[in-house]
C-alpha positions as CSV (number, residue, x, y, z in Angstrom):
1,M,-12.0,-11.0,63.3
2,S,-13.9,-8.4,65.2
3,Q,-16.8,-8.5,62.7
4,L,-17.3,-12.2,62.9
5,P,-20.2,-12.1,65.5
6,A,-22.2,-9.8,63.2
7,L,-21.3,-11.6,60.0
8,I,-22.6,-15.0,61.2
9,P,-26.3,-13.9,61.1
10,T,-25.9,-11.2,58.5
11,L,-24.5,-13.4,55.7
12,P,-27.5,-15.8,55.6
13,I,-30.0,-12.9,55.9
14,L,-28.5,-11.3,52.8
15,A,-28.4,-14.6,51.1
16,A,-32.1,-15.2,51.9
17,L,-33.0,-11.8,50.3
18,L,-30.8,-12.3,47.3
19,S,-32.0,-15.9,46.9
20,L,-35.6,-14.8,46.7
21,L,-34.8,-12.2,44.1
22,V,-32.6,-14.4,42.0
23,G,-34.9,-17.4,42.4
24,L,-37.7,-15.6,40.7
25,R,-35.7,-15.7,37.5
26,S,-33.4,-18.7,38.1
27,L,-34.4,-21.4,40.6
28,R,-30.9,-22.9,40.5
29,G,-29.3,-19.4,40.9
30,G,-31.5,-18.8,44.0
31,Y,-30.6,-22.1,45.5
32,L,-26.8,-21.5,45.0
33,V,-27.1,-18.1,46.6
34,A,-28.8,-19.5,49.7
35,L,-26.3,-22.3,49.9
36,A,-23.3,-20.0,49.5
37,G,-24.6,-17.6,52.2
38,T,-25.2,-20.3,54.6
39,F,-21.8,-21.9,53.9
40,A,-20.1,-18.5,54.4
41,A,-21.8,-18.2,57.8
42,F,-20.5,-21.7,58.7
43,V,-17.0,-20.7,57.8
44,A,-17.3,-17.5,59.9
45,S,-18.6,-19.7,62.8
46,V,-15.6,-22.1,62.5
47,L,-13.2,-19.1,62.5
48,G,-15.0,-17.8,65.5
49,I,-14.4,-21.1,67.4
50,W,-10.8,-21.0,66.5
51,E,-10.4,-17.4,67.7
52,V,-12.3,-17.8,71.0
53,T,-10.5,-21.1,71.9
54,T,-7.0,-19.8,71.1
55,S,-7.5,-16.3,72.7
56,G,-9.8,-17.5,75.5
57,Q,-11.7,-14.2,75.2
58,P,-15.1,-13.5,73.6
59,I,-15.3,-11.4,70.4
60,R,-17.6,-8.4,70.8
61,Y,-19.0,-6.2,68.0
62,A,-21.0,-3.0,68.7
63,V,-23.2,-2.1,65.8
64,S,-22.3,1.2,64.2
65,G,-19.8,1.8,67.0
66,W,-22.5,2.6,69.6
67,V,-21.1,1.2,72.8
68,P,-23.5,-0.9,74.9
69,P,-25.9,-0.5,76.7
70,I,-26.9,2.2,74.3
71,G,-26.0,0.3,71.1
72,I,-26.7,-3.2,69.9
73,E,-24.0,-5.8,70.6
74,F,-23.1,-9.1,69.1
75,V,-21.0,-11.5,71.2
76,L,-19.2,-14.6,70.2
77,D,-18.0,-16.5,73.2
78,H,-17.3,-20.3,73.7
79,L,-21.0,-21.2,73.9
80,A,-22.2,-18.9,71.2
81,A,-19.5,-20.2,68.8
82,Y,-20.5,-23.7,69.7
83,M,-24.1,-23.1,68.8
84,A,-23.5,-21.0,65.7
85,T,-21.3,-23.7,64.2
86,L,-23.9,-26.3,64.9
87,I,-26.7,-24.2,63.3
88,T,-24.9,-23.2,60.2
89,G,-23.3,-26.6,59.7
90,I,-26.7,-28.4,59.8
91,G,-28.0,-25.6,57.5
92,V,-25.3,-26.3,54.9
93,L,-25.9,-30.1,54.9
94,V,-29.7,-29.8,54.6
95,L,-29.5,-27.2,51.8
96,M,-27.2,-29.7,50.0
97,Y,-29.8,-32.4,50.4
98,A,-32.9,-30.3,49.7
99,P,-33.3,-29.8,45.9
100,R,-34.4,-33.4,44.9
101,S,-36.3,-33.9,48.1
102,I,-38.3,-30.7,47.6
103,R,-39.0,-31.5,43.9
104,H,-40.4,-34.9,45.0
105,E,-42.4,-33.8,48.1
106,S,-43.2,-30.1,47.4
107,P,-43.1,-29.6,43.7
108,G,-43.3,-26.0,42.6
109,K,-42.5,-24.5,46.0
110,A,-38.7,-24.4,45.9
111,T,-38.5,-20.7,45.0
112,F,-39.6,-19.7,48.4
113,T,-38.2,-22.7,50.3
114,Y,-34.5,-21.9,49.8
115,P,-34.7,-18.3,51.0
116,S,-36.8,-19.5,54.0
117,M,-34.1,-22.1,54.9
118,A,-31.4,-19.4,54.8
119,L,-33.6,-17.1,56.8
120,L,-34.2,-19.8,59.5
121,V,-30.4,-20.3,59.8
122,A,-30.0,-16.5,60.1
123,G,-32.6,-16.2,62.9
124,L,-31.2,-19.1,64.9
125,A,-27.6,-18.0,64.5
126,G,-28.6,-14.5,65.5
127,M,-30.2,-15.8,68.7
128,S,-26.8,-17.5,69.4
129,V,-24.6,-14.4,69.0
130,T,-26.8,-11.6,70.2
131,G,-25.8,-9.8,73.4
132,D,-29.2,-8.2,73.7
133,L,-32.4,-9.6,75.3
134,F,-34.7,-7.8,72.9
135,N,-32.8,-8.7,69.8
136,L,-32.9,-12.3,70.9
137,Y,-36.7,-12.0,70.6
138,V,-36.3,-10.4,67.2
139,F,-34.1,-13.2,65.9
140,L,-36.4,-15.7,67.5
141,E,-39.4,-14.4,65.5
142,I,-37.3,-14.2,62.3
143,A,-36.6,-17.9,62.7
144,A,-40.2,-18.7,63.6
145,L,-41.6,-16.9,60.5
146,A,-39.2,-18.8,58.3
147,A,-40.1,-22.1,60.1
148,Y,-43.8,-21.4,59.5
149,A,-43.2,-20.9,55.8
150,L,-41.2,-24.1,55.5
151,L,-43.6,-26.3,57.5
152,A,-46.8,-25.1,55.7
153,T,-45.5,-26.5,52.4
154,G,-45.9,-30.1,53.7
155,D,-48.7,-32.7,53.4
156,R,-52.4,-31.8,53.3
157,A,-52.6,-31.5,57.0
158,G,-49.4,-29.4,57.1
159,P,-50.9,-25.9,56.9
160,F,-53.3,-26.7,59.8
161,A,-50.5,-28.2,62.0
162,T,-48.4,-25.1,61.1
163,L,-51.3,-22.8,62.1
164,R,-51.4,-24.4,65.5
165,Y,-47.6,-24.1,65.8
166,L,-47.9,-20.4,64.9
167,L,-50.4,-19.8,67.6
168,I,-48.4,-21.6,70.2
169,G,-45.2,-19.8,69.0
170,A,-46.9,-16.4,69.2
171,I,-47.9,-17.1,72.8
172,G,-44.4,-18.2,73.6
173,G,-42.9,-15.2,72.0
174,G,-45.4,-13.0,73.8
175,F,-44.4,-14.5,77.2
176,Y,-40.7,-13.9,76.5
177,L,-41.2,-10.3,75.4
178,L,-43.4,-9.5,78.4
179,G,-40.6,-10.9,80.6
180,V,-38.0,-8.7,78.8
181,A,-40.3,-5.7,79.5
182,F,-40.3,-6.5,83.2
183,I,-36.5,-6.7,83.2
184,Y,-36.2,-3.4,81.3
185,F,-38.5,-1.4,83.5
186,S,-36.7,-2.7,86.5
187,V,-33.0,-2.2,85.5
188,G,-33.3,0.2,82.6
189,S,-31.3,-1.9,80.2
190,I,-31.6,-4.9,77.9
191,N,-28.0,-5.5,77.1
192,M,-27.2,-8.9,78.6
193,A,-23.9,-8.0,80.2
194,D,-25.2,-4.7,81.5
195,V,-28.3,-6.4,83.0
196,A,-26.1,-9.0,84.6
197,V,-24.2,-6.1,86.4
198,R,-27.4,-4.4,87.6
199,L,-29.5,-7.4,88.7
200,P,-27.7,-8.5,91.9
201,D,-29.1,-5.5,93.7
202,L,-32.6,-6.4,92.6
203,V,-32.8,-10.2,93.1
204,E,-35.7,-10.0,95.5
205,S,-37.7,-7.7,93.3
206,P,-41.1,-9.3,92.3
207,S,-40.8,-7.8,88.9
208,I,-37.4,-9.4,88.3
209,M,-38.8,-12.8,89.4
210,S,-41.8,-12.4,87.2
211,G,-39.6,-11.4,84.3
212,A,-37.4,-14.5,84.7
213,V,-40.4,-16.8,84.9
214,L,-42.1,-15.3,81.9
215,M,-39.0,-15.5,79.7
216,V,-38.3,-19.1,80.7
217,V,-41.9,-20.2,80.1
218,G,-41.9,-18.5,76.7
219,L,-38.7,-20.2,75.7
220,A,-40.0,-23.5,77.0
221,L,-43.0,-23.2,74.7
222,K,-40.7,-22.5,71.8
223,M,-38.5,-25.4,72.9
224,G,-41.3,-27.9,72.9
225,L,-40.7,-28.9,76.5
226,F,-43.2,-31.4,77.9
227,P,-46.1,-30.7,78.4
228,M,-45.9,-27.8,76.0
229,H,-44.9,-30.2,73.2
230,F,-48.3,-30.8,71.7
231,W,-47.6,-28.8,68.5
232,M,-44.6,-31.0,67.7
233,P,-45.9,-34.4,66.5
234,D,-48.3,-33.1,63.9
235,V,-45.8,-30.5,62.6
236,Y,-43.0,-32.9,62.1
237,T,-45.2,-35.6,60.7
238,N,-46.7,-33.4,58.0
239,A,-43.6,-31.3,57.1
240,P,-41.5,-31.9,54.0
241,S,-38.5,-34.1,54.8
242,S,-35.9,-31.3,54.1
243,S,-37.8,-28.8,56.3
244,A,-38.2,-31.3,59.2
245,G,-34.5,-32.2,58.7
246,L,-33.6,-28.6,59.3
247,I,-36.1,-27.5,62.0
248,A,-36.1,-30.6,64.2
249,P,-32.3,-30.7,64.8
250,I,-31.8,-27.1,65.7
251,M,-35.0,-25.0,66.2
252,T,-35.8,-26.3,69.7
253,K,-32.1,-26.5,70.8
254,V,-31.6,-22.8,70.3
255,S,-34.6,-22.0,72.6
256,A,-33.0,-24.3,75.2
257,Y,-29.7,-22.5,74.6
258,A,-31.4,-19.2,75.4
259,I,-32.5,-20.5,78.7
260,V,-29.0,-21.7,79.5
261,R,-27.7,-18.2,78.5
262,L,-30.1,-16.5,80.9
263,M,-29.1,-18.9,83.6
264,L,-25.3,-18.5,83.2
265,D,-24.8,-15.0,81.9
266,V,-27.7,-12.8,82.7
267,F,-29.2,-13.7,86.1
268,P,-26.9,-14.0,89.2
269,P,-25.3,-17.4,90.0
270,G,-27.8,-19.6,91.8
271,Y,-30.8,-17.4,90.9
272,F,-32.5,-20.2,89.0
273,T,-31.9,-22.7,91.8
274,E,-32.1,-20.7,95.1
275,A,-34.2,-17.5,94.5
276,I,-36.7,-19.2,92.2
277,P,-36.8,-23.0,91.7
278,I,-36.8,-22.7,87.9
279,A,-34.0,-25.3,87.3
280,A,-35.6,-27.9,89.5
281,T,-39.0,-27.4,87.9
282,I,-37.5,-27.8,84.4
283,G,-35.7,-30.9,85.6
284,W,-38.8,-32.7,86.9
285,I,-40.8,-31.7,83.9
286,S,-38.0,-32.9,81.6
287,A,-37.8,-36.3,83.4
288,A,-41.6,-36.8,82.8
289,G,-41.1,-35.6,79.2
290,I,-38.3,-38.1,78.6
291,L,-40.5,-41.0,79.6
292,F,-43.6,-39.7,77.9
293,G,-41.9,-39.2,74.6
294,S,-40.2,-42.5,74.7
295,I,-43.4,-44.4,75.6
296,L,-45.5,-42.7,72.9
297,A,-42.8,-43.3,70.3
298,I,-43.1,-47.1,70.8
299,G,-46.7,-47.1,69.5
300,Q,-46.2,-45.2,66.3
301,Q,-46.4,-46.8,62.9
302,D,-45.5,-43.6,60.9
303,Y,-41.7,-43.2,60.8
304,R,-42.0,-39.4,61.0
305,R,-44.4,-39.4,64.0
306,M,-42.1,-41.8,65.8
307,L,-39.2,-39.4,65.3
308,A,-41.5,-36.5,66.5
309,Y,-42.3,-38.2,69.8
310,S,-38.7,-39.3,70.1
311,S,-37.8,-35.6,69.8
312,V,-40.1,-34.7,72.7
313,G,-38.1,-37.1,74.9
314,Q,-34.7,-36.1,73.5
315,I,-35.1,-32.3,74.0
316,A,-36.0,-33.1,77.5
317,Y,-32.5,-34.5,78.1
318,V,-31.3,-30.9,77.5
319,G,-33.9,-29.8,80.1
320,L,-32.6,-32.4,82.5
321,G,-29.1,-30.9,82.2
322,I,-30.5,-27.5,83.0
323,G,-32.4,-29.0,85.9
324,L,-29.3,-30.6,87.4
325,A,-27.7,-27.1,87.5
326,N,-24.2,-28.5,88.2
327,P,-21.3,-28.2,85.8
328,I,-21.1,-31.8,84.7
329,G,-24.9,-32.1,84.3
330,L,-25.1,-28.9,82.3
331,I,-22.2,-30.1,80.1
332,G,-24.2,-33.2,79.4
333,G,-27.2,-31.2,78.4
334,L,-25.2,-28.9,76.1
335,L,-23.4,-31.8,74.6
336,H,-26.7,-33.5,73.9
337,M,-27.8,-30.4,71.9
338,V,-25.1,-31.2,69.3
339,N,-25.5,-35.0,69.6
340,H,-29.3,-34.9,69.1
341,A,-29.0,-32.4,66.3
342,L,-26.7,-34.7,64.4
343,M,-28.7,-37.9,65.2
344,K,-32.2,-36.4,64.6
345,G,-31.0,-34.6,61.5
346,L,-29.6,-37.8,60.1
347,L,-32.8,-39.7,60.9
348,F,-35.0,-37.2,59.2
349,L,-32.8,-37.1,56.1
350,I,-32.8,-40.9,56.0
351,G,-36.6,-40.7,56.1
352,G,-36.6,-38.3,53.2
353,A,-34.3,-40.6,51.3
354,I,-36.6,-43.6,51.9
355,R,-39.6,-41.5,50.8
356,W,-37.8,-40.3,47.7
357,R,-36.7,-43.8,46.7
358,T,-39.8,-45.8,47.6
359,G,-42.6,-43.4,48.8
360,L,-42.8,-45.3,52.1
361,V,-43.5,-43.6,55.5
362,R,-45.0,-46.4,57.5
363,I,-42.6,-48.6,59.4
364,P,-44.3,-52.0,58.7
365,D,-44.1,-51.2,55.0
366,M,-40.3,-50.9,55.1
367,L,-39.8,-54.7,55.5
368,G,-36.6,-55.7,53.7
369,L,-35.6,-52.1,52.8
370,G,-32.1,-52.9,53.9
371,R,-31.6,-55.0,50.8
372,K,-32.8,-52.2,48.5
373,M,-31.0,-49.3,50.2
374,P,-28.1,-50.9,52.1
375,W,-25.9,-47.9,52.6
376,T,-28.7,-45.7,53.7
377,M,-29.8,-48.3,56.2
378,Y,-26.2,-48.7,57.5
379,A,-26.4,-45.0,58.2
380,F,-29.7,-45.6,59.9
381,V,-28.1,-48.2,62.2
382,I,-25.4,-45.7,63.2
383,A,-28.1,-43.1,64.1
384,V,-30.1,-45.8,66.1
385,L,-27.0,-46.8,68.1
386,A,-26.4,-43.2,68.9
387,M,-30.1,-42.6,69.9
388,V,-30.0,-45.6,72.2
389,G,-26.6,-44.5,73.7
390,I,-24.2,-47.2,72.5
391,P,-20.5,-46.3,72.6
392,P,-18.6,-44.8,70.9
393,T,-21.4,-42.9,69.3
394,A,-22.2,-39.3,70.3
395,G,-25.4,-40.2,72.2
396,F,-23.6,-42.3,74.7
397,F,-21.3,-39.6,76.1
398,S,-23.9,-36.9,76.7
399,K,-26.0,-39.5,78.6
400,V,-22.9,-40.4,80.7
401,Y,-22.3,-36.8,81.6
402,L,-26.0,-36.4,82.6
403,M,-25.9,-39.6,84.7
404,I,-22.7,-38.4,86.5
405,G,-24.4,-35.0,87.1
406,A,-27.4,-36.8,88.5
407,V,-25.2,-38.8,90.9
408,Q,-23.5,-35.6,92.0
409,A,-26.8,-34.0,92.7
410,D,-28.2,-37.1,94.4
411,A,-31.0,-37.1,91.7
412,W,-31.4,-40.9,91.6
413,V,-34.8,-40.7,90.1
414,W,-33.4,-38.7,87.1
415,F,-30.6,-41.2,86.9
416,A,-33.1,-44.0,86.6
417,V,-35.1,-42.1,84.0
418,I,-32.0,-41.8,81.7
419,I,-31.5,-45.6,82.0
420,I,-35.2,-46.5,81.4
421,S,-35.5,-44.1,78.5
422,S,-32.5,-45.6,76.8
423,L,-34.1,-49.0,77.0
424,L,-37.4,-47.7,75.7
425,S,-35.5,-46.1,72.8
426,G,-34.0,-49.4,72.0
427,I,-37.4,-51.0,71.8
428,Y,-38.8,-48.7,69.1
429,F,-35.6,-48.2,67.1
430,F,-34.4,-51.8,67.1
431,R,-37.9,-52.9,66.1
432,M,-37.4,-50.8,63.0
433,V,-33.9,-52.2,62.4
434,E,-35.4,-55.7,62.5
435,Y,-38.0,-54.7,59.9
436,V,-35.6,-53.1,57.4
437,F,-33.1,-56.0,57.5
438,K,-35.6,-58.8,57.4
439,D,-35.9,-60.9,54.4
440,A,-38.8,-59.4,52.4
441,Q,-39.1,-62.2,49.9
442,E,-42.0,-63.7,51.8
443,Q,-44.0,-60.4,51.7
444,N,-44.4,-57.8,49.0
445,A,-44.6,-54.7,51.3
446,A,-41.6,-53.0,49.8
447,A,-41.3,-54.8,46.5
448,D,-43.0,-52.4,44.1
449,D,-41.8,-48.8,43.9
450,S,-44.6,-47.8,41.6
451,A,-47.2,-48.9,44.1
452,T,-45.7,-46.8,46.9
453,G,-45.2,-43.6,45.1
454,G,-41.4,-43.9,44.6
455,V,-39.3,-42.4,41.9
456,T,-39.2,-43.6,38.3
457,A,-36.3,-45.5,36.8
458,R,-35.3,-42.4,34.9
459,E,-35.1,-40.3,38.1
460,L,-32.9,-43.0,39.7
461,E,-30.1,-42.3,37.2
462,G,-27.1,-41.0,39.0
463,A,-28.2,-42.5,42.3
464,V,-25.6,-43.8,44.7
465,A,-25.5,-47.6,44.8
466,G,-29.0,-47.5,43.3
467,E,-30.3,-45.6,46.3
468,V,-30.4,-41.8,46.2
469,P,-28.4,-39.2,44.3
470,A,-25.1,-38.0,45.6
471,S,-26.6,-34.7,46.6
472,M,-28.8,-36.5,49.1
473,F,-26.4,-39.3,50.1
474,I,-23.4,-37.1,50.9
475,P,-25.1,-35.2,53.7
476,I,-26.3,-38.5,55.2
477,A,-22.8,-39.9,55.0
478,I,-21.3,-36.7,56.6
479,L,-23.8,-36.8,59.5
480,S,-23.2,-40.5,60.0
481,A,-19.5,-39.8,60.3
482,A,-20.1,-36.8,62.6
483,V,-22.2,-39.0,65.0
484,I,-19.2,-41.2,65.5
485,L,-16.5,-38.5,65.5
486,V,-18.3,-36.3,68.0
487,G,-18.5,-39.3,70.3
488,V,-14.9,-40.3,69.9
489,F,-13.6,-36.7,70.3
490,N,-16.2,-35.4,72.8
491,F,-13.5,-34.7,75.3
492,F,-12.0,-32.0,73.1
493,I,-15.4,-30.4,72.6
494,V,-16.0,-30.4,76.4
495,R,-12.6,-29.1,77.3
496,A,-12.3,-26.4,74.7
497,L,-15.9,-25.1,74.6
498,L,-18.2,-26.4,77.2
499,E,-16.1,-26.2,80.4
500,P,-15.4,-22.5,79.8
501,A,-19.1,-22.0,79.1
502,V,-20.3,-23.5,82.4
503,A,-17.6,-21.7,84.4
504,P,-20.1,-19.4,86.1
505,L,-21.6,-22.4,87.9
506,V,-18.2,-23.0,89.6
507,G,-17.5,-19.3,90.1
508,G,-15.1,-19.2,87.1
């Protein structure tokens, strides 16, 4: 068990390398290697959750036996296990879904896509379990490079959108690394636990304050926090469905997780609220981002762009939890990381299924699609209910925790923002529900697959209920079930994983 923290990122890294080598000779072999490595990391993450919840103690692994702060350390505690399981679980489902979607949307590019997916999972998982500030940057850039490769294989505008994302990502990474340098030259260490011990004597140091601000700004850029979101709409709109279905649910969440990790386990308690008003600044920016993303999503006709602007608002819910900086509010933000990953991953995979089956991406063209793809559209309704926040879906409970946290903090403006944004989400999502379940006999918008770029009759062989193949439908079904189950059993997640994680806020 002591090797679990290191195995979680190492297994998909090795899988990515082997997948590339094997894939040059056998595409299917390369795919199976990537899937197997990601699944093995998921199993290791689940074992990690079991171990840390039963023992109550984090699992620590020092690379090559070099004891920190000299050596590199991986740490699997409640919060890291929570994030690693989310990342690897989404990775497994998207890899299951990917082959047919890639062949349809990005023909001839699968050889490099599967290794890139495994490498992305490795980078994000590594960010979750690293106990070292510099190696968090290393894993952040590993994930970013894999994301650039995945996104650049999209539509004609994809490479340009990815280039802009690359430039913004480079700036964000540079800010974070500069902040780490300030911390290192001030305390002489980059191990998170060691830095946490040394920082209390230096809390008034300008270099420490500068380092904290630089790291948070860099991570906020990577997170896509409003108004630093401007790379997100074009990137998600032009990305292949499988790539967007992997990146949108987890990429931005891990950067938010890194901010939470700095707040809870590196800087002294109250540093982000009293010494520097970082938490409050993030909170107010997030409140504006929630409304901005929700309003802009209403006016979109492209399904993918609607989801992109929705993501701007949804990631801001996590920022709102950080801004509240009280245990119940932060629990709401952390729970929303999982909830939104499940909901948004489901919505992007549904979009890919629609595109595979019919070629449609514009919402008005999807009139009557519920009759053609009923099971997929039932899954869509589940995702919509969760996004709006209807019980017992997952999205309801994270919003409730955030609202309780807002009440405890007397943040009534933020409380109102959560209510208003849920209503706005209902406007643009229920509008689409109305479209897809309308009787399309009066119009021909979705009547002819051949006119919309959909698959041929031969390609539809083996499809589930005449919709999409089992390899695409099963991940959609699993995510649909997860959206409900996480909502119903959210109490167990909160009690077992999130309450211990936020213990530093209550002096635990």
